[in-house]
N, C-alpha and C positions, 0 to 999 in steps of 0.2 A: 208278740212283739218282735220275734226273730225276723218274720217276713217284712215288717215295717222297717226294722233296722237295715235290712238288705236293700230295700227301696231307697232309704235315705242315704246309704253308703254310695249307691249308684249316682244319685243326684249330686252328692258331695264331690265324687270323682269327676263328673262332667263339669261342674262349676270350676273346680281347681284347674282342670285341663284348659278351659276357656281362658281363665285369668292368666295362666302361664304362657299359653300360645300367643295371646294378643300382646302381652307385655314384651314378648320376644321381638315383636315387630314395631313396638312403640318407640317414639323419640322422647315424649314427655307426657306420661300417663297421669291420670288423677282419678280418684274414686269419690263419687258424690256420697255424702253422708248426711241424712236428715235426722239421725238418731232414732228413727222408727225401727220396727222389728225387722223389715227386709234389709235395710242398709246395715243394721247391726250384725245380722247373720252373714251378709256378704263380706263385711270387714273381717269377721272371724275366719271366713273361708280364705281371704287374702293372707291372713296371718299363718294359717295352715299351709297355704301354697308355697310360702317362702321361708318357713321355719327351717333352721334356727335363725335365719337372717331376718331383717326388717323388710316389710313390703316396700318396693322401690317407687312409691308415690305417696303424696299427701292425701288427706281427706279434705273435701270441699263442701262447705255448707252454705247454701244461699238462704240467708235469713230474711224472711218476709217482713220482719219487725212485729209480727203478730203470732209468734211462736209461743207455745206453753213455756212458762218459766222453768218448770222442772225438767222439760226436755232439753233446754239449753244447758242446764246444770249437768244432766246426764251426758250430753254431747261432749262437754269439756272434760268431764271425769273419764269418759271412755278413751278419748284421744290421749290424755295424760297417762292413764294406767297401762295402755297398750303401746305406748311409744310412737304414736302417729304424729306427724306434723299436721296441724289443723289450719285450714284457710277458711275464715268466715267472711262472707261478702254480703253487703246489703246496699240497696239503692238509697243512699242518704238524701238525695234530692227528693225522692218520693216520700221518705219519712218526714222531711221538713215541710213538704207540701200537704201532709196529712192524708195521703192516699190510704184508704182503708177498705176492708171488705164489706162494711155496712152500706157505704154510699156509692162505691165504684164498681162493684160486680166483676165482670170479666176484665174490665180495664185494670182493676186492682191486680189480677193475676198476671196480666201482661207487664205492668209497670214494676211490680214488686217481686215477681218470680222469673218470668221469661227474660225480660231485658237484663236484669242483673246477672242471671245465669250466663247469657251470651257474653256480657261484658267481662265477667270473671274468667270465662274460658279464653277470651281474646287476650286479656291482660296477662294471664298465666301462660299463654302459648301452648295450651294442652292439645294434644292430637287424639288421644284415646281417653274417653270418659266413661268409666264404669258406673252403671246405675242398677238399682235394685228392683226395677219393674218386672212384673210377672205377667205371663199371657192370660192367666185366668182372671185377672183383675177387671178387664174391660175390653170390649170388642175391638177397638182400634189398636190396643196393645197386642191383641192376639194375633194380628197379621204382620207384626214387625219381626224382622230377623234378629238373631242374637247379636250379630255385628251389623249395625244400622249406620250407613254412610250418610253424612250430612254435608251440605254445600258450604261454601265460604261464609254464607249468611246463617249457617246452622239450620237450614231448612231441610225438611224430610220429604222425599218424594216416594210414596209407596210403590209406584210402578217401576221404579229403577233400583229395586233391591237386588242384591246378589244372591245366587243360589247357595245353599249350604248343605250339600250332599255329603253323606258319610261322615258327618261331624267335622268337616273341613271348613275352617273359618278364614276368610280372606280379609285381612285388616290393612292391606296396602292402600295408601292414600295418594290421590293426585294433589297437586299444589292447591292449597286453600281448603281442602276437605278435612273433616274430622270424622271420628266414628264414635257413636254411642254403643256401648257394649253391655249386654244384659246377661250375666252368668246365671241368674235365677229364673230365666224365661220359662223353664219347664217345671218349676215348682208350683205348688198350690199353697193357699193360706194354711191348710192343715199341715203341709210339709214343713213350713217355716216354724210353726209352734212346736211340732214334734221334734224337729232337729234341735231347736233351742232346749227343749226338755231333755233329750237324749244326751246333749253335750254340756248341760248345765250352764247355758249362756245367760248372762244377766241382761234383761231388757228394761226399757224405760218403765218406771212405776205406774204410769198412766194406763198401761195395759192390764193392770190388776184392779179388781173391784175394791173400792174404799168409799167412805162417806165424803161426798164432795158437794159444794154449793152449785146448784143448777137452776136454770129457767127452762120451761118447756117450749119447744118449737115443733109443733105438729106431734109426731110420734117419737121424737128424739129429745134429748136433753143437752143443752149447751152448758158446759161447765164455765162458770164465771171466773176466769183466771185472773182478771184485772178489773175490779169493779169500777175503777175510775175511768176506764176506757170503754166499758160495756155500753152498748146502745140499747137501752131498755124500751120495750113497747108498752102501750097502755095495757094495764092489767097484769103486767109481769110481777111475779113474786118469787124471790129467791127462796128455795127450799133445799134441804140436805137429803140427797139420795145416795144409795149404794150403787155406784156406776163404775164402768170401765170403758175403754175404747178398743175397737177392733182395728181401726185405722186412725192415723194421726195427720192432721193438717193444721191450718191456722185455727186457733181456738174459737173464734166467733162463728165459724161455719162448719165445725166438726161435731157431729152428734155422738154422744155417749149412749150406752145401753145399760139398763138395770141388770145387775149381775151379782152372783155370790161367788164368782171365780176369783179367789184371792191368791192363787198360785198357778204355775204353768200347767200342772196336771189337770186342774179344774178347767183352765182355759181350753186345752185340747179337747176335753170332753164336751164343753159347751159348743166349741166350733163344729165338732162332728154332728151335733144335734141341731145346728142352726139351719133355718130355712130361707135366709136372706143373704145377699152378698155383703161383704165387708164394706164395699164402696157406697152402700146406702147410708153410711155414716157421713159422707160428704154432702151435707144437705143443701148447700147453697153455692157450691163452687162452679156450677154449670158444666161439670164434666160428664155430660151425656156423650153417647157415642160420636155424634157429629162434631160437637164443639171441641172435644178433646183431640180428635184427629186434626182439626183445624189448628189448634194450639201447637200440636206437634209439628205440623207443617211450618209453623212460624218460629220454631226453635224451642218450644217447651219440651221438657223431658218426657 
């Protein structure tokens, strides 16, 4: 464990350095917070970075209106318990129009995630936006810099990224530009779980195995978080399975896995033995390599 702890200490030091360096150049920073494992670890790193003071930015959650109810409860409790100001933003027009992941596919992602994210950033006047994305998650994320400059329309141009030699991060912005900053870029899924275990970080309960109501979708299980809004298919039958999540998104399109891992130590062990990517749990969000890069070019995180 000593070698693992040394590795995690180096990652922690790098992430805290990134957060401090970028905040020093920021006018109005904000940290995205989905209440998932990555953003929870990132928020804890921010707390460590500015201890004993309070991190000099709020948490921002873009609510798709199809979030797990327990995740919203965890989000609110985390912000309250750790003294963060929390800004929750949703596309209320999209909600009223009934935009949903069952009928609208990629259009749903654009309307209920990308567009409200850009609107929230514009309304808040934020120039530096911290996010919990990691390079090991997906190939278009693997080629993004730690400090990723965005245009006035929040668009990302991969060919115009700045060099980051010797861990020097240039967060200076031209008029209208913003920067998305990823302190966890060099972390892996196993690093996240292991760091949470080593530091006794509380994570959302959905990451731990428990009996939950599910319907089968291919090789995955959809947890029926709200039966009144669930779109059942012919032959669907709700059953109770012992499942957990490796990744969290909108509940109708995020697949759970069968598991006996009811605590963090068991989750770390299960992750080390896994033969598939955590993002295989995003069963219907269309985030394959090409489409996710296109979404990022349009302003998606």
